[in-house]
C-alpha positions, 0 to 999 in steps of 0.5 A, a space after each residue: 668417189 665415196 669409196 676412196 675417202 676411207 683410204 685417204 683417211 687411213 693414210 692421214 692417220 698413218 702419217 701421224 702414228 708412232 710407228 711412222 715417227 719411228 720409221 722416219 727416225 730409223 731411216 734418218 739415223 742410218 742415212 745421217 750415219 752413212 752420208 753425214 748431215 749435209 749430204 743427206 736429203 729429205 727425199 732420201 729419208 722419205 724414200 727409205 722410210 716409205 713416207 711422204 714429206 708431209 709426215 716428216 714435217 708433221 713429226 719434226 718440222 725441219 731437217 735440223 729438228 729431225 737430226 736433233 731428234 735422231 741424236 737425242 733419242 739415244 744420247 739422252 738415255 745414255 747420259 742419264 745412265 752416266 749420271 745415275 752411275 755417278 750418283 751411285 758413286 757419290 752416295 757410296 762416297 758419302 760414307 767415306 772418301 770421294 770416288 777415285 779418278 778410275 771409278 769416275 772414268 769407268 762410270 762415264 765409259 760404261 754406258 756408251 759401251 753398253 749402248 754399242 752392244 745394244 742394236 735396239 738402241 742403235 748400237 755401233 751405228 749410233 756411235 758412228 753417227 755421234 762420231 760424225 756429229 763431233 766432226 761436223 762443222 755445222 754450228 747448230 750441231 755444235 750447239 746441240 752437242 754442247 747442250 746435250 752434254 752440258 749437265 752430264 759433263 758439269 756433274 762429272 767435272 766436279 767429281 773429277 776435280 775432287 779426284 784430281 785436286 792438282 788440276 785447275 778447272 781450266 786444265 781439267 776442262 781441256 783434259 775432259 775434252 781430250 777424253 771425250 775425243 778419244 772415247 768417240 774415236 774408239 767407239 765411233 771411228 772408222 776402225 770401230 767395227 774391227 775393234 768390236 769384232 775382236 771384242 765381240 762378247 758383251 762379257 768382254 766390255 771389261 777387257 776393252 775398258 782395261 785397254 782404254 782406261 789406263 791411257 785415259 787415266 794417265 792423261 787425266 792424272 798427269 802433272 799439271 803443266 807448270 807456268 814456266 813450262 808453258 812459257 818455255 813452249 810459247 817461246 820455242 814456238 815463237 822462235 820456230 815462226 821467225 824467218 
């Protein structure tokens, strides 16, 4: 019996190690990407990671907290890079005019493109997980995404308002919502693998930007919807609903 005590101590120490935490996160990221949050069980995660449930509870406490950790370990650095790029534009703008819509948009698009190329940071698989998260109806995931994006989106919204003075804050909020949706589908949708196969080199990130950016810029720069036109649309919808 005394000879078995060191082995038990080794297992306990391993369960609390940084390597164990990383294995759990990697396993969870892959399974959440493949199956979604609800369809992924803790048993699947522990089996894939080669750990017991106690190790998961030690590092994360619950499945919700594990999902949050799997998302934020990639999302936080990506959004921090977005803010750094925007701050660089703002420093340059202090010497002259405000950044253009295109410049602000490129600063927002470049970090996820870089992440998609970097398998060490999750690559395309993480962007697929992010795409799943956007579509997930679970309230805690929606609150999580809102919290993770709030600061970054707030900073970019102010920059876009300067670049697009014809838009109200409310109108811009809607357009940025559409921009994020288009970006998420492009990078994380079911066709993402095929798209990146066609643009396989890191040197071709600019080519992908050249294809996506004009579409997004056109939507952002479109004239604001006039009140008269809004009433026209509402009136047409009302007529269509009449029996």
